[in-house]
C-alpha positions, 0 to 999 in steps of 0.5 A: 300036719302036712298038707298038699294044695289042689292042682291048678286050673291048667293041670286040670285042662291038660288032664281033661283032654277037652275044652272046659266049660264054666261060668261067672260067679258075680253075686258075692254070695257064698251060697250061690258060689256053692250051689254053682259048683255042684252044677257039673260045670268044670270051672268057676270065674269068681269075679271081683272086677265088676262085682260086689266082692272084697277080700272076705267075700272071695275067701268065703266062696273059696271055702264054699266051693272047696269041697266040689270037683270043680276048679275055681279062678279068681279075677281081681279088679286090677293088675296090681302087685298088692292086690294080687299079693293079697289074693295070693295070700287068701289061697287063690291058685288061678288068677285072671288079670283083667286089662292086659294091654301088653307084654309090660303089663303081662310081665308085671302080673308075672312078677307079682305072683312070683317070689324074689329073685324071679318076681316081687311077691311080698313073703307072708306064707306064715300068715296066710292060707295060701300055704295053709299056715306053713302046713304045705311042705317047701311052699316058698320054693315050690309056690309057682307051681301051685298058681295059674296065671291067666291074662285077659285080652279085652282091647284093640291094643292087647289084641295087636300086641297078642303074640309078644303077650303070649311070649312072656315067660310065666303067662300060662294062657289068655282069656278074650273079652269080646264085650270090652273089645267091641267097645275099644273098637268103637262097637259098644254092645256089639260083641257079636259083630263080625269084626269083633268075632274075627280079632277073637278068632285071631288071638285064638289062633296066635295062642295055638301057634304059641302053644298056650291055652286061650279061652273066651267069654261067649253067652250065646251058645252058637257063638261059644261053639263057634269059638271052640271050633276055632280052637278055644280051650275053655269057655265061660257060658253064663253067669249066676246073676244072669241066669237068676235074672232071666229066670225071675223074669220068665216067672214074671211073664208066665204069671203077671198079666201083660197089662200089669207088667207093662204098667210096672215097666213104665216107673 
């Protein structure tokens, strides 16, 4: 049997003709991932940098969302050749690589997603879901066409080098992380600070000049819309765990007397 892989995130972005809106999936739960996949959003980011996700749980979530018309991107915990190889072999097609601070870091990520002679990805397609165990015709020769690579700009160093990072062949787009960016600027917890927003907008402008898409994380709706107006091509506007935390707190505030709630908070 011959199979075909799904189009990449950037193919979907190009075909949509509008910015794509998505959310984080950080719970590590395939069930929650599937609930989010049926939401009507454009894409999900399954996170393994700050979430309890290993190879098995990522695979289960890929299975869970595969039946829905939504793009799945996965963020590994580190820009590491071996880790990226494992994610690709699982069948991850869209990667977001964290903490890319230089063109060298970006080139290393590109090399990790490409087979020799263009890169250093280990060859194990016959054993891997990536090629559907060699049921995808010509997988080795065409693998790079089924993979999209986004690198994360989330430090002052990265923002200063954004033009060089965007110029790396094989980097399909960038994603701005205002929280870590703010921390690197000495503004921990102040991702809405005008100085941080100005750096984000500078990077959005650089991506536009380079002809590559740029996305950004923005849980505040007005901030998200401002970044979209500034040229962002895709946004993350919430997270599964944040939705659950705020909604459950809402239930508590509605049904638990204020005095009892304050007593619990004192523990």
